[in-house]
C-alpha angles and dihedrals in degrees: 000000000000121000124229093266093055090046092066090081087065089066094047098259123130120209117221125185116242098213147062119201123164094212088060089050091052096042094050094241091120092051087051090059089055096044102039110020105042097246109161106174145018137226129190138178139185091274093054093047090047091055094044098048096041096049124072128344106282092116100040098094094052094042090051089053093049092047092053086052090057097247120165123230094266093052089046094051093048095046091052098046095042088053091052093043094051091046092051092045091053091049090050094044095094089056091048090054095041094052093044093248094311095111139006098086133144122201130221118187125219115232113291088220084074099054093111097040113082099185094046091047091052090050093051094045090054092047094049092046090052096043097048094042099191126127091219096060120114115197112214118229121176120239094240116138087258092048095056095074092043088054091053092047094049095048092045086056092055095258117145110236134197107196109211139191094039111162108148132062091230092054087049092055090049090053094049090048088052091055097045097045090048089054092047089052093050093044093049089056091052097252124142116261100173094093098049117109132187137169128195107220109208114190114226123177094041089070090058092046092057099036093046091053091053089048091051091054091047091051092051091047095059131063092194103113091199090053091046092054090048091053093046092053087060094058116109092013108090099072099052093040090054094049094046090053090050089052088056089054091048093055091049097046096047096044097059125111084247094065094034087067091056090046089058087060091050103269120160121218116254101246123217110243117206107221128181093032099150112107115250099184113071088205088070128073107274093234094038097124096038092053097045099051103053117134149116120306095012135122127209115198109201135184117235095264091056092046091051093046093047092047090051103042110354121131115225112207140129102273110141094098098042116128100356094165088050091051090055092046091052093053090048091050089052090055090048091058092050100264101128119207099214092047093049094049094045090053090048091052093047091047093045092054090047095048092052090045090052092049088048091056092043089052091054091046088051090053090050090050092050090044090056092046093048091046088049091053088048094053094048095054 
């Protein structure tokens, strides 16, 4: 009998694993997620690689070899992650083939230091695409204003793209437009568009983390019990409401005559991918975001803890379109109490880029520290 995690596919949702860890690849734990739990894709980001490379000793042997070859920290980082990305891509390749290029992808993110540099982002996307050399790679580009033209260029060149750090509905519309216009450009020049894949990674729980904090501050600042109750009722609502309204946009955008023309040439829809779906607030159900955003043509990328929790006690049901009028009303109520959507989503984008940049720099510092430790061990022998 299938477990709740496996049942998600019955509602048109794909489960991807939000982690890459070489120790899990070596032990077979990762393969078990593919074989037993219905995981059909993988995402990663600088924070994930920072934790994986810094923890344990899975990378020490390769790092020692690279150090002995005189490689610098940048070369060491790229050699290690490219090896992992290729290994994961190869393990996912049967899924990619079986699903006719719908699933079976692994993502690799461009440096967050390039988030506001269009030309440098394009150059790194091209370089990663060539280095990995796997058709089931998605290169991750952030949905910054400077990232949007890079997304269009990459897709128009036939490179698969995972657009990350999407928080606002307007940013999502820009991302969808970049995808469709890139496909139109390729199709108009007679190039194949049937093999191009893209997902739009919409971050979820971080919205509640920020909005709930602002609501907490407002609750503490008023002695009006009715106002306090009104503010409390809005906690834990913004993230799901935001994602559900994005899904409404997705349905509208990818069911137009404009996209139907591209579908006739083999184009896939650019699926919304729900990222940051682990529950940060212990007062909320630990599978809250995973349960409330289930629907056709969606992806949910989950860390291991959320996968295990959903497998154990998640409820698989069609939920993505529940209470759409209520979702609109909740965002309007937040505006009415002085929590402005555009300001919140802009802050989340800025913080998201910075957090990934911080992890990226910590990763390089971790490589430097390990490099010194390994060199010390080599000298002492």
